[in-house]
FIVOSE-555424 format. One record per residue (C-alpha): x, y, z; chain; residue number from 1; residue in one letter. Coordinates in Angstrom, 2 decimals, padded with zeros to 5 digits. Layout:
<nodes>
u X | v Y | w Z | mol A | seq NUM | type a
...
</nodes>
This chain:
<nodes>
u -023.21 | v -059.86 | w 020.89 | mol A | seq 1 | type m
u -025.44 | v -060.24 | w 017.82 | mol A | seq 2 | type r
u -027.66 | v -057.39 | w 019.05 | mol A | seq 3 | type t
u -024.62 | v -055.14 | w 019.45 | mol A | seq 4 | type a
u -023.39 | v -055.97 | w 015.95 | mol A | seq 5 | type l
u -026.81 | v -055.26 | w 014.48 | mol A | seq 6 | type e
u -026.79 | v -051.91 | w 016.28 | mol A | seq 7 | type e
u -023.39 | v -051.01 | w 014.86 | mol A | seq 8 | type v
u -024.54 | v -051.95 | w 011.34 | mol A | seq 9 | type k
u -027.24 | v -049.27 | w 011.61 | mol A | seq 10 | type s
u -024.67 | v -046.53 | w 012.23 | mol A | seq 11 | type w
u -023.71 | v -044.03 | w 009.55 | mol A | seq 12 | type h
u -021.94 | v -046.22 | w 006.98 | mol A | seq 13 | type r
u -019.52 | v -043.70 | w 005.35 | mol A | seq 14 | type p
u -018.31 | v -042.66 | w 008.80 | mol A | seq 15 | type l
u -017.81 | v -046.29 | w 009.82 | mol A | seq 16 | type m
u -015.81 | v -046.88 | w 006.63 | mol A | seq 17 | type l
u -013.68 | v -043.91 | w 007.64 | mol A | seq 18 | type m
u -013.28 | v -045.45 | w 011.11 | mol A | seq 19 | type v
u -012.07 | v -048.71 | w 009.54 | mol A | seq 20 | type l
u -009.59 | v -046.80 | w 007.38 | mol A | seq 21 | type a
u -008.33 | v -044.92 | w 010.46 | mol A | seq 22 | type m
u -008.00 | v -048.17 | w 012.39 | mol A | seq 23 | type a
u -005.87 | v -049.49 | w 009.54 | mol A | seq 24 | type g
u -003.74 | v -046.36 | w 009.73 | mol A | seq 25 | type l
u -003.27 | v -046.87 | w 013.47 | mol A | seq 26 | type v
u -001.97 | v -050.39 | w 012.84 | mol A | seq 27 | type l
u 000.28 | v -049.26 | w 009.98 | mol A | seq 28 | type t
u 001.63 | v -046.34 | w 011.99 | mol A | seq 29 | type s
u 002.20 | v -048.62 | w 014.96 | mol A | seq 30 | type g
u 004.40 | v -050.82 | w 012.79 | mol A | seq 31 | type v
u 006.16 | v -047.69 | w 011.51 | mol A | seq 32 | type g
u 006.85 | v -046.57 | w 015.08 | mol A | seq 33 | type l
u 008.51 | v -049.91 | w 015.75 | mol A | seq 34 | type a
u 010.60 | v -050.38 | w 012.60 | mol A | seq 35 | type v
u 011.10 | v -046.92 | w 011.04 | mol A | seq 36 | type d
u 013.64 | v -044.86 | w 012.99 | mol A | seq 37 | type h
u 013.29 | v -041.62 | w 011.02 | mol A | seq 38 | type r
u 012.51 | v -038.59 | w 013.18 | mol A | seq 39 | type e
u 011.42 | v -034.98 | w 012.76 | mol A | seq 40 | type i
u 011.65 | v -032.57 | w 015.69 | mol A | seq 41 | type l
u 012.85 | v -035.41 | w 017.93 | mol A | seq 42 | type n
u 009.81 | v -037.63 | w 017.39 | mol A | seq 43 | type e
u 009.03 | v -040.50 | w 015.04 | mol A | seq 44 | type s
u 007.59 | v -039.49 | w 011.68 | mol A | seq 45 | type v
u 004.78 | v -041.98 | w 012.38 | mol A | seq 46 | type w
u 003.70 | v -040.57 | w 015.74 | mol A | seq 47 | type l
u 001.42 | v -037.89 | w 014.29 | mol A | seq 48 | type k
u -000.59 | v -040.22 | w 011.97 | mol A | seq 49 | type p
u -000.78 | v -042.71 | w 014.84 | mol A | seq 50 | type f
u -002.34 | v -040.12 | w 017.17 | mol A | seq 51 | type k
u -004.64 | v -038.69 | w 014.51 | mol A | seq 52 | type f
u -005.79 | v -042.19 | w 013.58 | mol A | seq 53 | type g
u -006.81 | v -042.95 | w 017.16 | mol A | seq 54 | type i
u -008.64 | v -039.64 | w 017.56 | mol A | seq 55 | type s
u -010.59 | v -040.10 | w 014.32 | mol A | seq 56 | type f
u -011.53 | v -043.68 | w 015.24 | mol A | seq 57 | type v
u -013.06 | v -042.45 | w 018.51 | mol A | seq 58 | type l
u -014.69 | v -039.29 | w 017.19 | mol A | seq 59 | type y
u -015.83 | v -040.84 | w 013.90 | mol A | seq 60 | type g
u -017.50 | v -043.79 | w 015.63 | mol A | seq 61 | type a
u -019.22 | v -041.41 | w 018.05 | mol A | seq 62 | type t
u -020.58 | v -039.27 | w 015.21 | mol A | seq 63 | type l
u -021.72 | v -042.38 | w 013.32 | mol A | seq 64 | type a
u -023.68 | v -043.52 | w 016.38 | mol A | seq 65 | type w
u -025.17 | v -040.07 | w 017.00 | mol A | seq 66 | type l
u -026.35 | v -039.66 | w 013.40 | mol A | seq 67 | type l
u -028.13 | v -043.01 | w 013.60 | mol A | seq 68 | type s
u -030.21 | v -041.57 | w 016.45 | mol A | seq 69 | type k
u -031.54 | v -038.58 | w 014.51 | mol A | seq 70 | type l
u -035.32 | v -038.42 | w 014.20 | mol A | seq 71 | type r
u -035.50 | v -035.31 | w 012.03 | mol A | seq 72 | type k
u -033.50 | v -034.08 | w 009.03 | mol A | seq 73 | type a
u -031.96 | v -037.53 | w 008.56 | mol A | seq 74 | type k
u -030.93 | v -036.78 | w 004.97 | mol A | seq 75 | type r
u -029.06 | v -033.63 | w 006.03 | mol A | seq 76 | type l
u -027.43 | v -035.64 | w 008.80 | mol A | seq 77 | type g
u -026.35 | v -038.34 | w 006.34 | mol A | seq 78 | type w
u -024.76 | v -035.84 | w 003.95 | mol A | seq 79 | type w
u -023.09 | v -033.98 | w 006.82 | mol A | seq 80 | type t
u -021.60 | v -037.21 | w 008.15 | mol A | seq 81 | type g
u -020.48 | v -038.20 | w 004.67 | mol A | seq 82 | type t
u -018.76 | v -034.85 | w 004.20 | mol A | seq 83 | type a
u -016.96 | v -035.34 | w 007.52 | mol A | seq 84 | type f
u -015.89 | v -038.86 | w 006.52 | mol A | seq 85 | type a
u -014.49 | v -037.79 | w 003.14 | mol A | seq 86 | type i
u -012.75 | v -034.76 | w 004.59 | mol A | seq 87 | type t
u -011.29 | v -036.82 | w 007.43 | mol A | seq 88 | type g
u -009.85 | v -039.42 | w 005.05 | mol A | seq 89 | type i
u -008.33 | v -036.73 | w 002.81 | mol A | seq 90 | type v
u -006.84 | v -034.71 | w 005.68 | mol A | seq 91 | type d
u -005.46 | v -037.60 | w 007.71 | mol A | seq 92 | type v
u -004.37 | v -039.27 | w 004.46 | mol A | seq 93 | type g
u -002.25 | v -036.19 | w 003.74 | mol A | seq 94 | type f
u -000.73 | v -036.44 | w 007.22 | mol A | seq 95 | type i
u 000.14 | v -040.11 | w 006.58 | mol A | seq 96 | type a
u 001.65 | v -039.40 | w 003.14 | mol A | seq 97 | type v
u 003.78 | v -036.59 | w 004.54 | mol A | seq 98 | type q
u 004.95 | v -038.92 | w 007.31 | mol A | seq 99 | type a
u 005.95 | v -041.51 | w 004.72 | mol A | seq 100 | type a
u 007.86 | v -038.77 | w 002.86 | mol A | seq 101 | type r
u 009.68 | v -037.91 | w 006.08 | mol A | seq 102 | type g
u 008.43 | v -034.35 | w 006.24 | mol A | seq 103 | type t
u 005.88 | v -032.13 | w 007.96 | mol A | seq 104 | type f
u 002.14 | v -032.05 | w 007.35 | mol A | seq 105 | type s
u 001.30 | v -029.05 | w 009.55 | mol A | seq 106 | type h
u 002.64 | v -025.54 | w 008.82 | mol A | seq 107 | type f
u 004.90 | v -026.78 | w 006.01 | mol A | seq 108 | type n
u 005.74 | v -023.86 | w 003.70 | mol A | seq 109 | type a
u 008.08 | v -025.82 | w 001.41 | mol A | seq 110 | type t
u 007.65 | v -024.86 | w -002.24 | mol A | seq 111 | type g
u 007.28 | v -028.29 | w -003.89 | mol A | seq 112 | type d
u 004.02 | v -028.71 | w -005.79 | mol A | seq 113 | type t
u 002.67 | v -031.69 | w -003.84 | mol A | seq 114 | type f
u 003.14 | v -029.94 | w -000.53 | mol A | seq 115 | type n
u 001.67 | v -026.64 | w -001.73 | mol A | seq 116 | type q
u -001.47 | v -028.30 | w -003.11 | mol A | seq 117 | type v
u -001.72 | v -030.56 | w -000.07 | mol A | seq 118 | type g
u -001.51 | v -027.61 | w 002.33 | mol A | seq 119 | type q
u -004.41 | v -025.85 | w 000.62 | mol A | seq 120 | type q
u -006.54 | v -029.00 | w 000.73 | mol A | seq 121 | type v
u -005.49 | v -029.65 | w 004.30 | mol A | seq 122 | type f
u -006.45 | v -026.19 | w 005.54 | mol A | seq 123 | type m
u -009.78 | v -026.38 | w 003.70 | mol A | seq 124 | type s
u -010.36 | v -029.72 | w 005.39 | mol A | seq 125 | type g
u -010.02 | v -028.14 | w 008.82 | mol A | seq 126 | type v
u -012.91 | v -025.84 | w 007.94 | mol A | seq 127 | type l
u -014.92 | v -028.80 | w 006.61 | mol A | seq 128 | type g
u -014.41 | v -030.90 | w 009.74 | mol A | seq 129 | type l
u -015.34 | v -027.97 | w 011.97 | mol A | seq 130 | type f
u -018.38 | v -027.10 | w 009.86 | mol A | seq 131 | type g
u -019.69 | v -030.67 | w 009.81 | mol A | seq 132 | type a
u -019.32 | v -031.02 | w 013.58 | mol A | seq 133 | type s
u -021.08 | v -027.68 | w 014.09 | mol A | seq 134 | type l
u -024.02 | v -028.73 | w 011.89 | mol A | seq 135 | type v
u -024.41 | v -032.02 | w 013.78 | mol A | seq 136 | type v
u -024.23 | v -030.18 | w 017.12 | mol A | seq 137 | type a
u -026.96 | v -027.74 | w 016.04 | mol A | seq 138 | type i
u -029.17 | v -030.56 | w 014.75 | mol A | seq 139 | type m
u -028.90 | v -032.44 | w 018.04 | mol A | seq 140 | type l
u -029.57 | v -029.26 | w 019.99 | mol A | seq 141 | type l
u -033.12 | v -029.14 | w 018.64 | mol A | seq 142 | type f
u -034.14 | v -032.79 | w 018.95 | mol A | seq 143 | type q
u -034.03 | v -035.53 | w 021.53 | mol A | seq 144 | type r
u -032.19 | v -038.76 | w 020.82 | mol A | seq 145 | type v
u -032.57 | v -040.32 | w 024.25 | mol A | seq 146 | type g
u -033.42 | v -039.54 | w 027.86 | mol A | seq 147 | type d
u -032.47 | v -036.29 | w 029.61 | mol A | seq 148 | type a
u -029.03 | v -037.44 | w 030.88 | mol A | seq 149 | type p
u -028.00 | v -038.72 | w 027.45 | mol A | seq 150 | type l
u -029.21 | v -035.57 | w 025.69 | mol A | seq 151 | type n
u -027.33 | v -033.37 | w 028.12 | mol A | seq 152 | type r
u -024.13 | v -035.40 | w 027.68 | mol A | seq 153 | type a
u -024.40 | v -035.28 | w 023.88 | mol A | seq 154 | type i
u -025.16 | v -031.56 | w 023.65 | mol A | seq 155 | type r
u -022.49 | v -030.48 | w 026.13 | mol A | seq 156 | type a
u -019.94 | v -032.89 | w 024.70 | mol A | seq 157 | type g
u -020.45 | v -031.84 | w 021.09 | mol A | seq 158 | type l
u -020.44 | v -028.17 | w 022.08 | mol A | seq 159 | type g
u -017.05 | v -028.56 | w 023.75 | mol A | seq 160 | type l
u -015.79 | v -030.62 | w 020.79 | mol A | seq 161 | type a
u -016.72 | v -027.82 | w 018.39 | mol A | seq 162 | type v
u -014.96 | v -025.32 | w 020.66 | mol A | seq 163 | type a
u -011.88 | v -027.55 | w 020.69 | mol A | seq 164 | type g
u -011.95 | v -027.79 | w 016.91 | mol A | seq 165 | type m
u -012.17 | v -024.00 | w 016.66 | mol A | seq 166 | type a
u -008.66 | v -023.89 | w 018.08 | mol A | seq 167 | type l
u -007.53 | v -025.72 | w 014.94 | mol A | seq 168 | type a
u -007.92 | v -022.44 | w 013.02 | mol A | seq 169 | type f
u -005.20 | v -021.01 | w 015.22 | mol A | seq 170 | type y
u -003.18 | v -024.19 | w 014.88 | mol A | seq 171 | type l
u -003.06 | v -024.00 | w 011.06 | mol A | seq 172 | type v
u -001.19 | v -020.76 | w 011.08 | mol A | seq 173 | type g
u -003.02 | v -017.85 | w 012.64 | mol A | seq 174 | type a
u 000.02 | v -017.52 | w 014.91 | mol A | seq 175 | type n
u 002.16 | v -017.34 | w 011.76 | mol A | seq 176 | type g
u 005.67 | v -017.26 | w 013.17 | mol A | seq 177 | type q
u 008.17 | v -018.74 | w 010.70 | mol A | seq 178 | type r
u 010.75 | v -021.26 | w 011.86 | mol A | seq 179 | type t
u 013.53 | v -023.01 | w 009.98 | mol A | seq 180 | type e
u 013.79 | v -026.73 | w 010.79 | mol A | seq 181 | type v
u 014.94 | v -029.93 | w 009.08 | mol A | seq 182 | type k
u 012.98 | v -032.92 | w 007.83 | mol A | seq 183 | type d
u 013.84 | v -036.58 | w 008.44 | mol A | seq 184 | type a
u 016.58 | v -036.44 | w 005.77 | mol A | seq 185 | type y
u 018.19 | v -033.22 | w 006.99 | mol A | seq 186 | type g
u 016.65 | v -031.03 | w 004.29 | mol A | seq 187 | type h
u 015.64 | v -027.50 | w 005.40 | mol A | seq 188 | type p
u 011.91 | v -026.84 | w 005.88 | mol A | seq 189 | type v
u 010.16 | v -023.58 | w 006.75 | mol A | seq 190 | type t
u 007.26 | v -023.89 | w 009.19 | mol A | seq 191 | type l
u 004.79 | v -021.01 | w 008.85 | mol A | seq 192 | type a
u 002.99 | v -021.40 | w 012.16 | mol A | seq 193 | type g
u 003.18 | v -023.36 | w 015.36 | mol A | seq 194 | type s
u 001.04 | v -025.04 | w 017.98 | mol A | seq 195 | type h
u 003.37 | v -023.67 | w 020.67 | mol A | seq 196 | type g
u 003.17 | v -020.34 | w 022.48 | mol A | seq 197 | type i
u 006.47 | v -018.94 | w 023.72 | mol A | seq 198 | type g
u 008.41 | v -022.04 | w 022.69 | mol A | seq 199 | type v
u 010.44 | v -023.03 | w 019.66 | mol A | seq 200 | type e
u 009.42 | v -025.96 | w 017.46 | mol A | seq 201 | type a
u 011.09 | v -029.18 | w 018.50 | mol A | seq 202 | type g
u 011.54 | v -028.24 | w 022.15 | mol A | seq 203 | type g
u 011.27 | v -030.71 | w 025.05 | mol A | seq 204 | type p
u 007.95 | v -032.57 | w 025.18 | mol A | seq 205 | type g
u 006.01 | v -035.08 | w 027.23 | mol A | seq 206 | type m
u 006.18 | v -038.80 | w 026.47 | mol A | seq 207 | type p
u 003.94 | v -039.96 | w 023.59 | mol A | seq 208 | type l
u 001.95 | v -036.71 | w 023.26 | mol A | seq 209 | type t
u 005.06 | v -034.51 | w 022.94 | mol A | seq 210 | type h
u 003.11 | v -031.61 | w 024.45 | mol A | seq 211 | type w
u 005.60 | v -028.93 | w 025.38 | mol A | seq 212 | type s
u 007.14 | v -029.07 | w 028.85 | mol A | seq 213 | type t
u 008.63 | v -025.55 | w 028.61 | mol A | seq 214 | type v
u 005.87 | v -023.40 | w 027.09 | mol A | seq 215 | type g
u 002.24 | v -023.16 | w 026.06 | mol A | seq 216 | type g
u 000.80 | v -025.80 | w 023.73 | mol A | seq 217 | type d
u -002.58 | v -025.34 | w 022.04 | mol A | seq 218 | type l
u -002.81 | v -029.02 | w 021.21 | mol A | seq 219 | type r
u -003.82 | v -029.58 | w 024.83 | mol A | seq 220 | type i
u -007.14 | v -027.65 | w 024.88 | mol A | seq 221 | type p
u -007.76 | v -028.90 | w 021.33 | mol A | seq 222 | type h
u -007.44 | v -032.49 | w 022.56 | mol A | seq 223 | type f
u -009.46 | v -031.87 | w 025.73 | mol A | seq 224 | type v
u -012.34 | v -030.32 | w 023.79 | mol A | seq 225 | type g
u -012.37 | v -032.94 | w 021.05 | mol A | seq 226 | type l
u -012.84 | v -035.78 | w 023.52 | mol A | seq 227 | type h
u -015.30 | v -034.08 | w 025.88 | mol A | seq 228 | type a
u -018.18 | v -036.16 | w 024.56 | mol A | seq 229 | type i
u -016.30 | v -039.38 | w 025.29 | mol A | seq 230 | type h
u -015.68 | v -038.31 | w 028.88 | mol A | seq 231 | type f
u -019.34 | v -037.39 | w 029.42 | mol A | seq 232 | type l
u -020.58 | v -040.64 | w 027.87 | mol A | seq 233 | type l
u -018.27 | v -042.57 | w 030.23 | mol A | seq 234 | type i
u -019.71 | v -040.57 | w 033.16 | mol A | seq 235 | type v
u -023.21 | v -041.43 | w 031.95 | mol A | seq 236 | type l
u -022.33 | v -045.12 | w 031.67 | mol A | seq 237 | type l
u -020.85 | v -045.10 | w 035.18 | mol A | seq 238 | type a
u -024.02 | v -043.49 | w 036.57 | mol A | seq 239 | type l
u -026.11 | v -046.13 | w 034.80 | mol A | seq 240 | type h
u -024.24 | v -049.00 | w 036.45 | mol A | seq 241 | type f
u -024.09 | v -047.30 | w 039.85 | mol A | seq 242 | type l
u -027.84 | v -046.70 | w 039.61 | mol A | seq 243 | type g
u -028.38 | v -050.46 | w 039.78 | mol A | seq 244 | type r
u -027.02 | v -050.44 | w 043.34 | mol A | seq 245 | type r
u -028.01 | v -046.96 | w 044.51 | mol A | seq 246 | type m
u -031.71 | v -046.21 | w 044.26 | mol A | seq 247 | type t
u -031.19 | v -042.46 | w 044.64 | mol A | seq 248 | type w
u -029.35 | v -042.45 | w 041.28 | mol A | seq 249 | type l
u -032.22 | v -044.03 | w 039.39 | mol A | seq 250 | type q
u -034.37 | v -040.91 | w 038.78 | mol A | seq 251 | type p
u -033.63 | v -039.43 | w 035.39 | mol A | seq 252 | type e
u -033.46 | v -035.86 | w 036.68 | mol A | seq 253 | type r
u -030.76 | v -036.77 | w 039.20 | mol A | seq 254 | type v
u -028.51 | v -038.32 | w 036.58 | mol A | seq 255 | type r
u -029.13 | v -035.38 | w 034.24 | mol A | seq 256 | type a
u -028.03 | v -032.95 | w 036.96 | mol A | seq 257 | type r
u -024.91 | v -034.99 | w 037.68 | mol A | seq 258 | type l
u -024.01 | v -035.02 | w 033.98 | mol A | seq 259 | type v
u -024.46 | v -031.23 | w 034.02 | mol A | seq 260 | type g
u -022.04 | v -030.96 | w 036.94 | mol A | seq 261 | type v
u -019.52 | v -033.17 | w 035.12 | mol A | seq 262 | type a
u -019.88 | v -031.03 | w 031.98 | mol A | seq 263 | type a
u -019.23 | v -027.85 | w 033.98 | mol A | seq 264 | type f
u -016.15 | v -029.36 | w 035.63 | mol A | seq 265 | type a
u -014.82 | v -030.54 | w 032.26 | mol A | seq 266 | type y
u -015.44 | v -027.10 | w 030.77 | mol A | seq 267 | type t
u -013.43 | v -025.66 | w 033.64 | mol A | seq 268 | type g
u -010.53 | v -027.95 | w 032.79 | mol A | seq 269 | type v
u -010.69 | v -026.96 | w 029.12 | mol A | seq 270 | type m
u -010.86 | v -023.23 | w 029.86 | mol A | seq 271 | type v
u -007.98 | v -023.52 | w 032.32 | mol A | seq 272 | type t
u -005.63 | v -025.36 | w 029.96 | mol A | seq 273 | type v
u -006.60 | v -023.03 | w 027.08 | mol A | seq 274 | type a
u -005.79 | v -019.90 | w 029.10 | mol A | seq 275 | type v
u -002.63 | v -021.58 | w 030.36 | mol A | seq 276 | type q
u -001.52 | v -022.35 | w 026.80 | mol A | seq 277 | type a
u -002.21 | v -018.84 | w 025.50 | mol A | seq 278 | type f
u -000.19 | v -017.49 | w 028.44 | mol A | seq 279 | type r
u 002.79 | v -019.51 | w 027.19 | mol A | seq 280 | type g
u 002.81 | v -021.81 | w 030.20 | mol A | seq 281 | type q
u 003.52 | v -025.53 | w 030.18 | mol A | seq 282 | type s
u 000.81 | v -027.89 | w 031.40 | mol A | seq 283 | type l
u 003.12 | v -029.42 | w 034.01 | mol A | seq 284 | type i
u 004.37 | v -026.08 | w 035.37 | mol A | seq 285 | type h
u 001.22 | v -024.19 | w 036.45 | mol A | seq 286 | type p
u 001.58 | v -020.94 | w 038.38 | mol A | seq 287 | type d
u -000.67 | v -019.51 | w 041.07 | mol A | seq 288 | type g
u -003.09 | v -017.94 | w 038.58 | mol A | seq 289 | type q
u -003.58 | v -021.23 | w 036.74 | mol A | seq 290 | type t
u -004.00 | v -023.19 | w 039.96 | mol A | seq 291 | type l
u -006.42 | v -020.57 | w 041.27 | mol A | seq 292 | type g
u -008.56 | v -020.76 | w 038.11 | mol A | seq 293 | type m
u -008.59 | v -024.55 | w 038.21 | mol A | seq 294 | type f
u -009.34 | v -024.57 | w 041.94 | mol A | seq 295 | type g
u -012.23 | v -022.14 | w 041.47 | mol A | seq 296 | type g
u -013.87 | v -024.31 | w 038.82 | mol A | seq 297 | type f
u -013.39 | v -027.44 | w 040.94 | mol A | seq 298 | type m
u -014.75 | v -025.75 | w 044.09 | mol A | seq 299 | type a
u -017.93 | v -024.72 | w 042.27 | mol A | seq 300 | type v
u -018.22 | v -028.20 | w 040.75 | mol A | seq 301 | type s
u -017.79 | v -030.00 | w 044.07 | mol A | seq 302 | type l
u -020.30 | v -027.67 | w 045.74 | mol A | seq 303 | type t
u -022.83 | v -028.37 | w 042.99 | mol A | seq 304 | type a
u -022.11 | v -032.10 | w 043.22 | mol A | seq 305 | type l
u -022.69 | v -032.08 | w 046.98 | mol A | seq 306 | type a
u -025.95 | v -030.21 | w 046.49 | mol A | seq 307 | type g
u -027.25 | v -032.62 | w 043.85 | mol A | seq 308 | type v
u -026.31 | v -035.69 | w 045.90 | mol A | seq 309 | type v
u -027.79 | v -034.28 | w 049.11 | mol A | seq 310 | type a
u -031.07 | v -033.40 | w 047.38 | mol A | seq 311 | type a
u -031.26 | v -036.83 | w 045.70 | mol A | seq 312 | type a
u -030.66 | v -038.74 | w 048.95 | mol A | seq 313 | type r
u -033.04 | v -036.64 | w 051.04 | mol A | seq 314 | type r
u -035.98 | v -038.78 | w 052.21 | mol A | seq 315 | type p
u -039.27 | v -037.99 | w 050.49 | mol A | seq 316 | type v
u -041.78 | v -036.60 | w 052.97 | mol A | seq 317 | type r
u -045.38 | v -037.42 | w 052.17 | mol A | seq 318 | type l
u -048.18 | v -034.96 | w 052.94 | mol A | seq 319 | type p
u -050.04 | v -035.76 | w 056.17 | mol A | seq 320 | type v
u -053.19 | v -036.80 | w 054.27 | mol A | seq 321 | type e
u -051.31 | v -039.29 | w 052.09 | mol A | seq 322 | type r
u -049.39 | v -040.67 | w 055.10 | mol A | seq 323 | type a
u -052.68 | v -041.34 | w 056.90 | mol A | seq 324 | type e
u -054.00 | v -043.13 | w 053.80 | mol A | seq 325 | type d
u -050.98 | v -045.41 | w 053.78 | mol A | seq 326 | type f
u -051.43 | v -046.14 | w 057.51 | mol A | seq 327 | type e
u -055.04 | v -047.20 | w 056.89 | mol A | seq 328 | type k
u -053.81 | v -049.62 | w 054.25 | mol A | seq 329 | type l
u -051.31 | v -051.06 | w 056.69 | mol A | seq 330 | type g
u -048.30 | v -049.75 | w 054.81 | mol A | seq 331 | type v
</nodes>
């Protein structure tokens, strides 16, 4: 336990302070979900800061760990992480303040001064978060921070995370349809943009996430991409523990290939849900084209998986000369 704590203390400190602040927001928002019954678009005003808090705890801690592993350009990495931490606190802080005010943080075109200034800062923050993640991804692309499986998981995971963040540019109003809605107090609010495709704001949604059940929702590929690195690190951890019981999993190249297969399969999921969302189709109502795309990615992934496993478990055949040498030694 002491070793683990010492390891965490070496992580990027500004990012870890951001993580602590986000953890506090999660607790505060959790209380708000329980005791504050105000709603906007049929969901608690505290649901959005609650979800953003959890995401930033996970992603911020991951970045803090990754930056502690840098061997080159450590100063650039420190400043990049610090920029991400400050931007994250400002952006999610704005989301929390708007929740407390009982109004919208995203797409809000209301003319009051606080909202107008906040929207400009908020949209600039999206660019800052994306830019910082991109810089970290590029830095890790050109240096090793671990063995081959870990490097592959980190590079693929961060690449998909950056792609998921790129969707945020569309989410902050590139699809600038204007909708008239009401805040938690019944006051009219104009939303200049939407995360939905082919669906009105406030339509039916899934439990907790409130992803649309009747149309496309770009929050889905955004979420899938953002947490790709967590999925791949879990895969890597599972391979590590399985390798203790299965000798064929112990070679580094085998685990690296399996991580590559997992990354391809995850990319297939992200591409599928992104195309599905842009087609205005709900996640839970896929048509034949969506199922065919998903099935194609999974078929290729399973074929690659079978090939990697078969090659790894194939007995090693020694050359005749070496076999004879072993026989002479009584092996």
